[in-house]
C-alpha positions, -999 to 999 in steps of 0.1 A, spaced: 177 50 163 185 45 124 162 65 100 153 28 85 135 22 117 124 53 127 85 61 119 77 89 111 102 153 -213 128 129 -220 158 150 -212 168 178 -234 205 168 -227 217 179 -264 212 149 -284 233 163 -311 263 158 -286 256 122 -287 253 121 -325 287 139 -328 303 113 -304 287 86 -326 302 102 -359 338 102 -341 358 75 -355 363 53 -320 399 46 -325 409 50 -288 391 35 -255 389 74 -243 362 80 -273 347 46 -264 343 55 -229 329 91 -235 302 75 -256 293 52 -228 290 83 -206 267 101 -230 244 71 -236 241 66 -200 229 102 -192 199 97 -213 167 96 -192 131 95 -197 115 123 -176 85 146 -178 91 182 -169 63 194 -143 33 211 -156 41 251 -158 25 266 -125 11 303 -126 37 326 -108 30 328 -69 58 353 -62 77 381 -80 111 363 -73 129 335 -53 163 341 -35 183 309 -29 208 310 -5 227 278 11 252 250 -2 258 223 -29 222 212 -24 209 245 -42 241 256 -57 234 267 -97 268 271 -108 283 298 -85 314 274 -77 321 274 -114 332 311 -109 351 307 -75 389 289 -71 374 258 -56 375 220 -58 341 219 -51 325 217 -82 299 202 -107 305 216 -141 313 183 -157 295 151 -170 279 130 -153 268 158 -132 238 175 -156 231 143 -177 195 148 -174 196 184 -173 184 202 -207 215 225 -202 240 199 -194 263 202 -168 259 237 -150 275 234 -117 242 215 -100 254 189 -79 227 167 -92 218 147 -121 195 175 -132 176 200 -112 181 208 -73 156 211 -47 154 250 -52 150 245 -89 118 226 -88 103 245 -56 107 274 -76 87 252 -108 56 245 -83 60 285 -73 60 295 -113 94 310 -108 124 301 -132 154 293 -117 175 326 -107 208 327 -121 243 322 -100 253 356 -85 288 347 -94 279 346 -131 293 381 -146 262 380 -168 237 380 -138 227 417 -140 199 441 -153 167 425 -161 182 388 -150 182 399 -114 143 410 -114 132 374 -107 158 364 -79 193 355 -76 211 323 -67 239 329 -43 242 293 -30 278 277 -28 293 244 -25 310 238 7 297 270 21 283 266 55 266 289 86 303 292 99 328 311 77 354 287 82 333 258 69 345 237 41 378 260 37 397 227 26 379 232 -6 392 265 -12 373 297 -20 333 292 -16 305 319 -2 298 310 34 266 322 48 279 357 60 293 363 23 260 354 8 242 380 27 268 407 16 265 395 -21 227 399 -15 235 434 -5 254 437 -40 223 428 -58 203 451 -39 223 479 -48 217 472 -82 180 470 -79 182 503 -63 193 519 -96 165 500 -114 134 506 -93 116 529 -72 120 525 -34 83 516 -31 85 489 -62 116 474 -46 102 470 -11 72 452 -30 94 431 -45 116 421 -18 85 419 9 65 395 -17 95 375 -28 104 340 -13 138 334 6 152 300 5 182 289 26 195 260 29 223 257 52 240 236 82 248 204 63 285 213 57 291 225 90 285 187 102 299 173 71 329 194 66 337 207 97 324 192 127 327 156 116 365 160 101 383 163 132 415 157 115 410 193 98 384 213 122 388 214 161 352 221 166 341 187 179 365 189 201 359 226 213 318 221 214 293 193 225 269 184 197 243 205 217 270 235 222 275 234 183 240 231 172 237 266 196 266 280 179 252 275 143 219 285 155 231 317 168 253 330 137 224 315 116 194 340 134 220 371 131 222 367 94 184 360 88 179 393 111 202 411 85 183 398 56 151 409 72 167 442 78 172 448 42 136 442 35 130 405 29 99 390 46 91 354 33 115 330 46 117 292 39 142 275 63 145 238 58 161 218 86 189 194 81 183 162 65 195 126 79 229 132 71 237 96 89 221 79 57 242 95 28 266 75 9 293 94 23 287 85 58 275 48 51 308 45 35 325 48 67 314 17 78 305 28 115 266 15 108 258 -21 105 245 -32 68 211 -17 60 212 10 88 224 47 89 249 60 113 227 67 141 253 89 160 257 114 129 218 115 130 212 117 166 238 151 169 212 165 142 184 170 164 194 197 187 199 222 152 165 210 138 148 216 173 163 246 178 156 260 140 122 251 145 119 269 177 137 299 163 109 303 135 85 303 165 104 331 183 108 351 149 68 345 140 61 356 175 64 392 170 102 400 171 100 404 134 64 423 125 52 422 89 75 387 85 66 350 82 90 323 86 86 287 77 105 258 87 108 228 67 109 191 82 135 180 56 144 152 83 110 138 83 100 140 48 137 124 40 129 97 66 98 90 51 116 81 18 143 62 34 116 43 53 94 32 24 114 37 -5 90 17 -29 62 42 -21 80 69 -37 92 45 -66 127 42 -54 145 8 -51 179 19 -40 186 42 -9 217 29 5 244 37 -23 247 65 -48 238 65 -83 275 77 -94 305 73 -72 331 49 -59 339 23 -30 315 13 -5 284 23 -9 297 44 -40 305 71 -15 339 67 -6 350 90 -38 323 110 -51 312 112 -88 343 118 -113 347 136 -144 330 115 -172 324 84 -145 291 64 -161 264 66 -137 237 43 -132 208 40 -158 180 39 -136 186 71 -119 149 79 -110 151 49 -90 178 62 -66 178 84 -37 212 95 -39 229 110 -70 265 111 -56 283 104 -22 265 139 -5 236 149 -31 201 135 -36 186 127 -71 163 151 -89 137 123 -82 146 125 -44 147 164 -50 110 165 -65 98 145 -36 113 172 -11 101 200 -31 67 188 -34 61 182 2 79 218 13 55 235 -12 21 217 -5 29 195 25 8 190 59 20 208 90 43 175 97 62 187 69 62 222 76 58 247 101 36 268 105 25 267 71 39 254 38 56 271 8 25 278 -11 5 292 19 35 315 27 34 327 -12 -5 335 -6 3 351 27 -3 390 22 19 406 48 
């Protein structure tokens, strides 16, 4: 069944740059094109009201859905450090695969925690790491080999190693008891799994996993590897985990562009193969909370359900376009993702998808709010706000 039918501040983007461009003598088409791109990146938006800080730090691990710039420092073709990425973000292009803030940025806003710096940035040290670090890496997955055709990236296992590096620094800055308190009260956000399908299982010309594993067996492989690394983080002192499931990948412009779905529908075969992973991750959360990891709390985020609500009732969330990207080329603007200096759509807050793979800031805002304060349909067994308030 397709997800469509499945029930369930004005941006501070450097105005002076626009002024400078207007002062340049437009003697060539390239300068005119750049001016169009910059003007297209003006967006009327209001930053959420400042929230009280509810946790001492936020540690973000995952893929391009939450990468805040790590891949800028890696030898990778999976980068977003150019316009029009970041065109609605006050810092401009930072390596975020979005027009502005990512899911974890906005979730951090709700928690009253500033977006943590990317681990790979050489300046991420000292006091900068006290509020958390972002380890997420575009093209990274649960499996080490996932996304290797893009070049370097931090896989899940490498991100855990990177966290250990941060931990070594923190041990020189804090007493053992203070560090233990910091870690046990922090929020860990782990957004993994999408690339293991999009940039592994669904690319049979590059990877052999779809010939080696059935969808159920592949999900089990991912969950076993995931559980091992989550346990490793628990062993290092982290205690509050938010683990979102996979969204309906069969609805992203990249998959719609394959032409495998009728107009107005998602690629059902892709969405159906995600069920074993999401159901298994929810069961894993129940098992972890059942006594195997004392003194910890694990929360499952029903990304599929929340995104399904958006896709089934876009107007209810202020969206008018759900089946093509704001920035991209080809069918559904999803055959080629957002290229440097491409002109994005002007009404970005009405689009669900920013590029071939990633949501807009507007869609990220819905996902983050539902993760933070949503009902038991959105999170299990509690939401992130309650997770932050939990005393372990």
